[in-house]
PDB file of N, H, CA, C and O in Angstrom:
ATOM      1  N   MET A   1       0.850  -1.190   0.000  1.00  0.00           N
ATOM      2  CA  MET A   1       0.000   0.000   0.000  1.00  0.00           C
ATOM      3  C   MET A   1       0.886   1.239   0.000  1.00  0.00           C
ATOM      4  O   MET A   1       1.679   1.427   0.922  1.00  0.00           O
ATOM      5  N   GLN A   2       0.770   2.049  -0.971  1.00  0.00           N
ATOM      6  H   GLN A   2       0.126   1.897  -1.720  1.00  0.00           H
ATOM      7  CA  GLN A   2       1.438   3.347  -1.002  1.00  0.00           C
ATOM      8  C   GLN A   2       0.352   4.404  -0.890  1.00  0.00           C
ATOM      9  O   GLN A   2      -0.384   4.635  -1.849  1.00  0.00           O
ATOM     10  N   PRO A   3       0.240   5.046   0.258  1.00  0.00           N
ATOM     11  CA  PRO A   3      -0.876   5.972   0.485  1.00  0.00           C
ATOM     12  C   PRO A   3      -0.675   7.341  -0.147  1.00  0.00           C
ATOM     13  O   PRO A   3      -1.105   8.345   0.420  1.00  0.00           O
ATOM     14  N   GLU A   4      -0.036   7.404  -1.299  1.00  0.00           N
ATOM     15  H   GLU A   4       0.314   6.589  -1.760  1.00  0.00           H
ATOM     16  CA  GLU A   4       0.127   8.676  -1.996  1.00  0.00           C
ATOM     17  C   GLU A   4      -1.244   9.187  -2.409  1.00  0.00           C
ATOM     18  O   GLU A   4      -2.113   8.355  -2.669  1.00  0.00           O
ATOM     19  N   PRO A   5      -1.501  10.437  -2.489  1.00  0.00           N
ATOM     20  CA  PRO A   5      -0.552  11.530  -2.363  1.00  0.00           C
ATOM     21  C   PRO A   5      -0.423  12.075  -0.944  1.00  0.00           C
ATOM     22  O   PRO A   5      -0.134  13.257  -0.760  1.00  0.00           O
ATOM     23  N   HIS A   6      -0.632  11.237   0.045  1.00  0.00           N
ATOM     24  H   HIS A   6      -0.866  10.276  -0.105  1.00  0.00           H
ATOM     25  CA  HIS A   6      -0.491  11.689   1.421  1.00  0.00           C
ATOM     26  C   HIS A   6       0.955  12.089   1.702  1.00  0.00           C
ATOM     27  O   HIS A   6       1.889  11.578   1.086  1.00  0.00           O
ATOM     28  N   THR A   7       1.112  12.989   2.622  1.00  0.00           N
ATOM     29  H   THR A   7       0.353  13.404   3.123  1.00  0.00           H
ATOM     30  CA  THR A   7       2.437  13.482   2.965  1.00  0.00           C
ATOM     31  C   THR A   7       3.060  12.607   4.040  1.00  0.00           C
ATOM     32  O   THR A   7       2.448  12.330   5.071  1.00  0.00           O
ATOM     33  N   TRP A   8       4.283  12.178   3.780  1.00  0.00           N
ATOM     34  H   TRP A   8       4.780  12.403   2.942  1.00  0.00           H
ATOM     35  CA  TRP A   8       5.040  11.408   4.759  1.00  0.00           C
ATOM     36  C   TRP A   8       5.811  12.370   5.648  1.00  0.00           C
ATOM     37  O   TRP A   8       6.278  13.413   5.190  1.00  0.00           O
ATOM     38  N   ARG A   9       5.941  12.013   6.926  1.00  0.00           N
ATOM     39  H   ARG A   9       5.562  11.166   7.298  1.00  0.00           H
ATOM     40  CA  ARG A   9       6.712  12.860   7.840  1.00  0.00           C
ATOM     41  C   ARG A   9       7.563  11.987   8.744  1.00  0.00           C
ATOM     42  O   ARG A   9       7.218  10.843   9.040  1.00  0.00           O
ATOM     43  N   LYS A  10       8.695  12.557   9.179  1.00  0.00           N
ATOM     44  H   LYS A  10       8.975  13.486   8.938  1.00  0.00           H
ATOM     45  CA  LYS A  10       9.619  11.883  10.091  1.00  0.00           C
ATOM     46  C   LYS A  10       9.461  12.460  11.485  1.00  0.00           C
ATOM     47  O   LYS A  10       8.955  13.568  11.666  1.00  0.00           O
ATOM     48  N   SER A  11       9.895  11.701  12.448  1.00  0.00           N
ATOM     49  H   SER A  11      10.305  10.801  12.301  1.00  0.00           H
ATOM     50  CA  SER A  11       9.919  12.162  13.824  1.00  0.00           C
ATOM     51  C   SER A  11      10.926  13.291  13.991  1.00  0.00           C
ATOM     52  O   SER A  11      11.952  13.327  13.311  1.00  0.00           O
ATOM     53  N   SER A  12      10.630  14.198  14.887  1.00  0.00           N
ATOM     54  H   SER A  12       9.797  14.169  15.439  1.00  0.00           H
ATOM     55  CA  SER A  12      11.590  15.251  15.212  1.00  0.00           C
ATOM     56  C   SER A  12      12.784  14.679  15.983  1.00  0.00           C
ATOM     57  O   SER A  12      13.778  15.375  16.188  1.00  0.00           O
ATOM     58  N   TYR A  13      12.691  13.431  16.407  1.00  0.00           N
ATOM     59  H   TYR A  13      11.883  12.865  16.240  1.00  0.00           H
ATOM     60  CA  TYR A  13      13.778  12.753  17.117  1.00  0.00           C
ATOM     61  C   TYR A  13      14.612  11.880  16.181  1.00  0.00           C
ATOM     62  O   TYR A  13      15.292  10.966  16.647  1.00  0.00           O
ATOM     63  N   SER A  14      14.576  12.135  14.902  1.00  0.00           N
ATOM     64  H   SER A  14      14.024  12.878  14.524  1.00  0.00           H
ATOM     65  CA  SER A  14      15.204  11.244  13.928  1.00  0.00           C
ATOM     66  C   SER A  14      16.716  11.325  13.886  1.00  0.00           C
ATOM     67  O   SER A  14      17.339  10.551  13.159  1.00  0.00           O
ATOM     68  N   GLY A  15      17.321  12.208  14.618  1.00  0.00           N
ATOM     69  H   GLY A  15      16.815  12.836  15.209  1.00  0.00           H
ATOM     70  CA  GLY A  15      18.779  12.258  14.685  1.00  0.00           C
ATOM     71  C   GLY A  15      19.372  13.273  13.739  1.00  0.00           C
ATOM     72  O   GLY A  15      18.675  13.873  12.920  1.00  0.00           O
ATOM     73  N   VAL A  16      20.660  13.452  13.868  1.00  0.00           N
ATOM     74  H   VAL A  16      21.226  12.965  14.533  1.00  0.00           H
ATOM     75  CA  VAL A  16      21.379  14.467  13.102  1.00  0.00           C
ATOM     76  C   VAL A  16      21.354  14.190  11.603  1.00  0.00           C
ATOM     77  O   VAL A  16      21.083  15.091  10.809  1.00  0.00           O
ATOM     78  N   ASP A  17      21.632  12.957  11.215  1.00  0.00           N
ATOM     79  H   ASP A  17      21.852  12.225  11.860  1.00  0.00           H
ATOM     80  CA  ASP A  17      21.715  12.651   9.784  1.00  0.00           C
ATOM     81  C   ASP A  17      20.433  12.044   9.213  1.00  0.00           C
ATOM     82  O   ASP A  17      20.393  11.696   8.032  1.00  0.00           O
ATOM     83  N   ASN A  18      19.389  11.912  10.027  1.00  0.00           N
ATOM     84  H   ASN A  18      19.421  12.194  10.986  1.00  0.00           H
ATOM     85  CA  ASN A  18      18.086  11.376   9.594  1.00  0.00           C
ATOM     86  C   ASN A  18      18.179   9.982   8.987  1.00  0.00           C
ATOM     87  O   ASN A  18      17.324   9.615   8.180  1.00  0.00           O
ATOM     88  N   SER A  19      19.189   9.195   9.347  1.00  0.00           N
ATOM     89  H   SER A  19      19.883   9.493  10.002  1.00  0.00           H
ATOM     90  CA  SER A  19      19.377   7.903   8.690  1.00  0.00           C
ATOM     91  C   SER A  19      18.637   6.751   9.358  1.00  0.00           C
ATOM     92  O   SER A  19      18.379   5.738   8.708  1.00  0.00           O
ATOM     93  N   ASP A  20      18.296   6.873  10.610  1.00  0.00           N
ATOM     94  H   ASP A  20      18.506   7.696  11.138  1.00  0.00           H
ATOM     95  CA  ASP A  20      17.618   5.786  11.325  1.00  0.00           C
ATOM     96  C   ASP A  20      16.234   6.247  11.730  1.00  0.00           C
ATOM     97  O   ASP A  20      15.996   6.629  12.876  1.00  0.00           O
ATOM     98  N   CYS A  21      15.343   6.205  10.786  1.00  0.00           N
ATOM     99  H   CYS A  21      15.537   5.895   9.855  1.00  0.00           H
ATOM    100  CA  CYS A  21      14.061   6.830  11.052  1.00  0.00           C
ATOM    101  C   CYS A  21      12.926   6.117  10.339  1.00  0.00           C
ATOM    102  O   CYS A  21      13.099   5.517   9.278  1.00  0.00           O
ATOM    103  N   LEU A  22      11.779   6.204  10.950  1.00  0.00           N
ATOM    104  H   LEU A  22      11.638   6.692  11.811  1.00  0.00           H
ATOM    105  CA  LEU A  22      10.546   5.772  10.310  1.00  0.00           C
ATOM    106  C   LEU A  22       9.805   7.010   9.847  1.00  0.00           C
ATOM    107  O   LEU A  22       9.976   8.100  10.394  1.00  0.00           O
ATOM    108  N   GLU A  23       8.987   6.825   8.838  1.00  0.00           N
ATOM    109  H   GLU A  23       8.849   5.940   8.394  1.00  0.00           H
ATOM    110  CA  GLU A  23       8.099   7.890   8.393  1.00  0.00           C
ATOM    111  C   GLU A  23       6.675   7.386   8.522  1.00  0.00           C
ATOM    112  O   GLU A  23       6.413   6.194   8.358  1.00  0.00           O
ATOM    113  N   VAL A  24       5.760   8.289   8.816  1.00  0.00           N
ATOM    114  H   VAL A  24       5.972   9.256   8.949  1.00  0.00           H
ATOM    115  CA  VAL A  24       4.341   7.961   8.860  1.00  0.00           C
ATOM    116  C   VAL A  24       3.604   8.895   7.908  1.00  0.00           C
ATOM    117  O   VAL A  24       4.037  10.017   7.643  1.00  0.00           O
ATOM    118  N   ALA A  25       2.485   8.400   7.406  1.00  0.00           N
ATOM    119  H   ALA A  25       2.134   7.489   7.622  1.00  0.00           H
ATOM    120  CA  ALA A  25       1.657   9.209   6.521  1.00  0.00           C
ATOM    121  C   ALA A  25       0.395   9.602   7.273  1.00  0.00           C
ATOM    122  O   ALA A  25      -0.242   8.769   7.919  1.00  0.00           O
ATOM    123  N   ASP A  26       0.045  10.859   7.185  1.00  0.00           N
ATOM    124  H   ASP A  26       0.562  11.536   6.661  1.00  0.00           H
ATOM    125  CA  ASP A  26      -1.163  11.366   7.837  1.00  0.00           C
ATOM    126  C   ASP A  26      -2.340  11.331   6.861  1.00  0.00           C
ATOM    127  O   ASP A  26      -2.163  11.315   5.643  1.00  0.00           O
ATOM    128  N   GLY A  27      -3.523  11.321   7.424  1.00  0.00           N
ATOM    129  H   GLY A  27      -3.667  11.334   8.413  1.00  0.00           H
ATOM    130  CA  GLY A  27      -4.725  11.495   6.625  1.00  0.00           C
ATOM    131  C   GLY A  27      -5.291  10.247   5.986  1.00  0.00           C
ATOM    132  O   GLY A  27      -6.163  10.347   5.123  1.00  0.00           O
ATOM    133  N   VAL A  28      -4.823   9.064   6.384  1.00  0.00           N
ATOM    134  H   VAL A  28      -4.115   8.983   7.085  1.00  0.00           H
ATOM    135  CA  VAL A  28      -5.392   7.824   5.863  1.00  0.00           C
ATOM    136  C   VAL A  28      -6.408   7.343   6.896  1.00  0.00           C
ATOM    137  O   VAL A  28      -6.027   7.030   8.024  1.00  0.00           O
ATOM    138  N   PRO A  29      -7.681   7.278   6.542  1.00  0.00           N
ATOM    139  CA  PRO A  29      -8.729   6.953   7.524  1.00  0.00           C
ATOM    140  C   PRO A  29      -8.511   5.606   8.214  1.00  0.00           C
ATOM    141  O   PRO A  29      -8.366   4.574   7.558  1.00  0.00           O
ATOM    142  N   GLY A  30      -8.491   5.636   9.552  1.00  0.00           N
ATOM    143  H   GLY A  30      -8.609   6.474  10.084  1.00  0.00           H
ATOM    144  CA  GLY A  30      -8.469   4.431  10.362  1.00  0.00           C
ATOM    145  C   GLY A  30      -7.136   3.732  10.539  1.00  0.00           C
ATOM    146  O   GLY A  30      -7.030   2.824  11.364  1.00  0.00           O
ATOM    147  N   VAL A  31      -6.114   4.127   9.790  1.00  0.00           N
ATOM    148  H   VAL A  31      -6.200   4.864   9.120  1.00  0.00           H
ATOM    149  CA  VAL A  31      -4.823   3.452   9.877  1.00  0.00           C
ATOM    150  C   VAL A  31      -3.694   4.473   9.831  1.00  0.00           C
ATOM    151  O   VAL A  31      -3.887   5.627   9.450  1.00  0.00           O
ATOM    152  N   VAL A  32      -2.500   4.008  10.233  1.00  0.00           N
ATOM    153  H   VAL A  32      -2.344   3.070  10.543  1.00  0.00           H
ATOM    154  CA  VAL A  32      -1.288   4.821  10.124  1.00  0.00           C
ATOM    155  C   VAL A  32      -0.280   4.029   9.302  1.00  0.00           C
ATOM    156  O   VAL A  32       0.267   3.042   9.794  1.00  0.00           O
ATOM    157  N   PRO A  33      -0.022   4.434   8.066  1.00  0.00           N
ATOM    158  CA  PRO A  33       1.010   3.788   7.260  1.00  0.00           C
ATOM    159  C   PRO A  33       2.392   4.185   7.771  1.00  0.00           C
ATOM    160  O   PRO A  33       2.635   5.354   8.072  1.00  0.00           O
ATOM    161  N   VAL A  34       3.302   3.206   7.869  1.00  0.00           N
ATOM    162  H   VAL A  34       3.105   2.257   7.624  1.00  0.00           H
ATOM    163  CA  VAL A  34       4.653   3.427   8.379  1.00  0.00           C
ATOM    164  C   VAL A  34       5.636   2.817   7.386  1.00  0.00           C
ATOM    165  O   VAL A  34       5.408   1.720   6.875  1.00  0.00           O
ATOM    166  N   ARG A  35       6.743   3.539   7.110  1.00  0.00           N
ATOM    167  H   ARG A  35       6.928   4.430   7.525  1.00  0.00           H
ATOM    168  CA  ARG A  35       7.761   3.009   6.211  1.00  0.00           C
ATOM    169  C   ARG A  35       9.147   3.408   6.697  1.00  0.00           C
ATOM    170  O   ARG A  35       9.289   4.297   7.537  1.00  0.00           O
ATOM    171  N   ASP A  36      10.158   2.750   6.167  1.00  0.00           N
ATOM    172  H   ASP A  36      10.042   2.028   5.485  1.00  0.00           H
ATOM    173  CA  ASP A  36      11.551   3.047   6.466  1.00  0.00           C
ATOM    174  C   ASP A  36      11.968   4.248   5.622  1.00  0.00           C
ATOM    175  O   ASP A  36      11.809   4.231   4.401  1.00  0.00           O
ATOM    176  N   SER A  37      12.493   5.276   6.252  1.00  0.00           N
ATOM    177  H   SER A  37      12.622   5.290   7.243  1.00  0.00           H
ATOM    178  CA  SER A  37      12.863   6.493   5.526  1.00  0.00           C
ATOM    179  C   SER A  37      14.013   6.278   4.547  1.00  0.00           C
ATOM    180  O   SER A  37      14.188   7.067   3.618  1.00  0.00           O
ATOM    181  N   LYS A  38      14.802   5.215   4.744  1.00  0.00           N
ATOM    182  H   LYS A  38      14.660   4.574   5.498  1.00  0.00           H
ATOM    183  CA  LYS A  38      15.908   4.929   3.830  1.00  0.00           C
ATOM    184  C   LYS A  38      15.453   4.147   2.605  1.00  0.00           C
ATOM    185  O   LYS A  38      16.170   4.087   1.606  1.00  0.00           O
ATOM    186  N   HIS A  39      14.268   3.550   2.673  1.00  0.00           N
ATOM    187  H   HIS A  39      13.686   3.599   3.485  1.00  0.00           H
ATOM    188  CA  HIS A  39      13.747   2.710   1.586  1.00  0.00           C
ATOM    189  C   HIS A  39      12.311   3.123   1.284  1.00  0.00           C
ATOM    190  O   HIS A  39      11.375   2.357   1.514  1.00  0.00           O
ATOM    191  N   THR A  40      12.147   4.320   0.777  1.00  0.00           N
ATOM    192  H   THR A  40      12.907   4.942   0.591  1.00  0.00           H
ATOM    193  CA  THR A  40      10.806   4.872   0.583  1.00  0.00           C
ATOM    194  C   THR A  40       9.995   4.133  -0.477  1.00  0.00           C
ATOM    195  O   THR A  40       8.773   4.275  -0.519  1.00  0.00           O
ATOM    196  N   ASP A  41      10.641   3.352  -1.326  1.00  0.00           N
ATOM    197  H   ASP A  41      11.634   3.236  -1.292  1.00  0.00           H
ATOM    198  CA  ASP A  41       9.915   2.542  -2.299  1.00  0.00           C
ATOM    199  C   ASP A  41       9.655   1.129  -1.785  1.00  0.00           C
ATOM    200  O   ASP A  41       9.087   0.295  -2.490  1.00  0.00           O
ATOM    201  N   GLY A  42      10.079   0.872  -0.546  1.00  0.00           N
ATOM    202  H   GLY A  42      10.540   1.550   0.027  1.00  0.00           H
ATOM    203  CA  GLY A  42       9.913  -0.447   0.049  1.00  0.00           C
ATOM    204  C   GLY A  42       8.520  -0.652   0.613  1.00  0.00           C
ATOM    205  O   GLY A  42       7.611   0.137   0.356  1.00  0.00           O
ATOM    206  N   PRO A  43       8.361  -1.716   1.383  1.00  0.00           N
ATOM    207  CA  PRO A  43       7.047  -2.042   1.935  1.00  0.00           C
ATOM    208  C   PRO A  43       6.574  -1.007   2.949  1.00  0.00           C
ATOM    209  O   PRO A  43       7.363  -0.297   3.572  1.00  0.00           O
ATOM    210  N   VAL A  44       5.264  -0.954   3.085  1.00  0.00           N
ATOM    211  H   VAL A  44       4.623  -1.531   2.579  1.00  0.00           H
ATOM    212  CA  VAL A  44       4.616  -0.054   4.036  1.00  0.00           C
ATOM    213  C   VAL A  44       3.860  -0.920   5.036  1.00  0.00           C
ATOM    214  O   VAL A  44       3.081  -1.789   4.645  1.00  0.00           O
ATOM    215  N   LEU A  45       4.087  -0.689   6.306  1.00  0.00           N
ATOM    216  H   LEU A  45       4.720   0.017   6.624  1.00  0.00           H
ATOM    217  CA  LEU A  45       3.362  -1.370   7.369  1.00  0.00           C
ATOM    218  C   LEU A  45       2.144  -0.521   7.696  1.00  0.00           C
ATOM    219  O   LEU A  45       2.282   0.667   7.987  1.00  0.00           O
ATOM    220  N   VAL A  46       0.962  -1.106   7.654  1.00  0.00           N
ATOM    221  H   VAL A  46       0.849  -2.072   7.418  1.00  0.00           H
ATOM    222  CA  VAL A  46      -0.274  -0.373   7.913  1.00  0.00           C
ATOM    223  C   VAL A  46      -0.792  -0.793   9.283  1.00  0.00           C
ATOM    224  O   VAL A  46      -1.167  -1.948   9.486  1.00  0.00           O
ATOM    225  N   ILE A  47      -0.810   0.145  10.217  1.00  0.00           N
ATOM    226  H   ILE A  47      -0.505   1.083  10.052  1.00  0.00           H
ATOM    227  CA  ILE A  47      -1.157  -0.135  11.605  1.00  0.00           C
ATOM    228  C   ILE A  47      -2.507   0.518  11.928  1.00  0.00           C
ATOM    229  O   ILE A  47      -2.721   1.685  11.600  1.00  0.00           O
ATOM    230  N   PRO A  48      -3.417  -0.225  12.568  1.00  0.00           N
ATOM    231  CA  PRO A  48      -4.680   0.403  12.981  1.00  0.00           C
ATOM    232  C   PRO A  48      -4.401   1.616  13.871  1.00  0.00           C
ATOM    233  O   PRO A  48      -3.507   1.585  14.717  1.00  0.00           O
ATOM    234  N   ARG A  49      -5.166   2.665  13.672  1.00  0.00           N
ATOM    235  H   ARG A  49      -5.893   2.689  12.985  1.00  0.00           H
ATOM    236  CA  ARG A  49      -4.925   3.933  14.371  1.00  0.00           C
ATOM    237  C   ARG A  49      -4.918   3.761  15.894  1.00  0.00           C
ATOM    238  O   ARG A  49      -4.076   4.355  16.568  1.00  0.00           O
ATOM    239  N   ASP A  50      -5.832   2.967  16.450  1.00  0.00           N
ATOM    240  H   ASP A  50      -6.516   2.485  15.903  1.00  0.00           H
ATOM    241  CA  ASP A  50      -5.858   2.767  17.905  1.00  0.00           C
ATOM    242  C   ASP A  50      -4.589   2.076  18.402  1.00  0.00           C
ATOM    243  O   ASP A  50      -4.081   2.417  19.471  1.00  0.00           O
ATOM    244  N   ALA A  51      -4.075   1.116  17.646  1.00  0.00           N
ATOM    245  H   ALA A  51      -4.488   0.839  16.778  1.00  0.00           H
ATOM    246  CA  ALA A  51      -2.837   0.428  18.029  1.00  0.00           C
ATOM    247  C   ALA A  51      -1.653   1.391  17.958  1.00  0.00           C
ATOM    248  O   ALA A  51      -0.780   1.359  18.825  1.00  0.00           O
ATOM    249  N   TRP A  52      -1.613   2.243  16.940  1.00  0.00           N
ATOM    250  H   TRP A  52      -2.322   2.269  16.236  1.00  0.00           H
ATOM    251  CA  TRP A  52      -0.541   3.238  16.819  1.00  0.00           C
ATOM    252  C   TRP A  52      -0.592   4.215  17.992  1.00  0.00           C
ATOM    253  O   TRP A  52       0.442   4.559  18.566  1.00  0.00           O
ATOM    254  N   ARG A  53      -1.781   4.653  18.340  1.00  0.00           N
ATOM    255  H   ARG A  53      -2.620   4.373  17.873  1.00  0.00           H
ATOM    256  CA  ARG A  53      -1.940   5.586  19.459  1.00  0.00           C
ATOM    257  C   ARG A  53      -1.437   4.950  20.762  1.00  0.00           C
ATOM    258  O   ARG A  53      -0.755   5.609  21.548  1.00  0.00           O
ATOM    259  N   ALA A  54      -1.768   3.685  20.992  1.00  0.00           N
ATOM    260  H   ALA A  54      -2.322   3.151  20.354  1.00  0.00           H
ATOM    261  CA  ALA A  54      -1.297   2.986  22.197  1.00  0.00           C
ATOM    262  C   ALA A  54       0.221   2.844  22.182  1.00  0.00           C
ATOM    263  O   ALA A  54       0.874   3.042  23.207  1.00  0.00           O
ATOM    264  N   PHE A  55       0.786   2.501  21.021  1.00  0.00           N
ATOM    265  H   PHE A  55       0.256   2.340  20.188  1.00  0.00           H
ATOM    266  CA  PHE A  55       2.240   2.363  20.890  1.00  0.00           C
ATOM    267  C   PHE A  55       2.949   3.678  21.188  1.00  0.00           C
ATOM    268  O   PHE A  55       3.899   3.704  21.970  1.00  0.00           O
ATOM    269  N   THR A  56       2.506   4.753  20.584  1.00  0.00           N
ATOM    270  H   THR A  56       1.734   4.732  19.949  1.00  0.00           H
ATOM    271  CA  THR A  56       3.186   6.037  20.792  1.00  0.00           C
ATOM    272  C   THR A  56       2.998   6.528  22.225  1.00  0.00           C
ATOM    273  O   THR A  56       3.880   7.188  22.775  1.00  0.00           O
ATOM    274  N   HIS A  57       1.868   6.212  22.825  1.00  0.00           N
ATOM    275  H   HIS A  57       1.151   5.676  22.378  1.00  0.00           H
ATOM    276  CA  HIS A  57       1.660   6.591  24.227  1.00  0.00           C
ATOM    277  C   HIS A  57       2.678   5.874  25.123  1.00  0.00           C
ATOM    278  O   HIS A  57       3.267   6.483  26.016  1.00  0.00           O
ATOM    279  N   LEU A  58       2.878   4.574  24.873  1.00  0.00           N
ATOM    280  H   LEU A  58       2.400   4.079  24.148  1.00  0.00           H
ATOM    281  CA  LEU A  58       3.830   3.799  25.676  1.00  0.00           C
ATOM    282  C   LEU A  58       5.262   4.249  25.452  1.00  0.00           C
ATOM    283  O   LEU A  58       6.057   4.231  26.391  1.00  0.00           O
ATOM    284  N   THR A  59       5.617   4.651  24.245  1.00  0.00           N
ATOM    285  H   THR A  59       4.972   4.667  23.482  1.00  0.00           H
ATOM    286  CA  THR A  59       6.990   5.066  23.982  1.00  0.00           C
ATOM    287  C   THR A  59       7.311   6.421  24.592  1.00  0.00           C
ATOM    288  O   THR A  59       8.481   6.747  24.792  1.00  0.00           O
ATOM    289  N   ARG A  60       6.311   7.197  24.883  1.00  0.00           N
ATOM    290  H   ARG A  60       5.360   6.933  24.720  1.00  0.00           H
ATOM    291  CA  ARG A  60       6.553   8.519  25.505  1.00  0.00           C
ATOM    292  C   ARG A  60       6.800   8.410  27.001  1.00  0.00           C
ATOM    293  O   ARG A  60       7.288   9.360  27.613  1.00  0.00           O
ATOM    294  N   ARG A  61       6.480   7.290  27.593  1.00  0.00           N
ATOM    295  H   ARG A  61       6.084   6.518  27.097  1.00  0.00           H
ATOM    296  CA  ARG A  61       6.655   7.109  29.045  1.00  0.00           C
ATOM    297  C   ARG A  61       8.088   6.975  29.428  1.00  0.00           C
ATOM    298  O   ARG A  61       8.399   6.817  30.609  1.00  0.00           O
TER     299      ARG A  61
END
């Protein structure tokens, strides 16, 4: 799944050279597409929005 033309964004914590980062696409109903920023033509992991919200909540702790 390539959710184009949605905009992909990286975390503000992606580091100095932005080499070890995931990107997420906003605006896809009900899911959060996630991809490797180094392989933008590679596979996309599609995560249910509630699961993504729980994951990001836990990582902020």
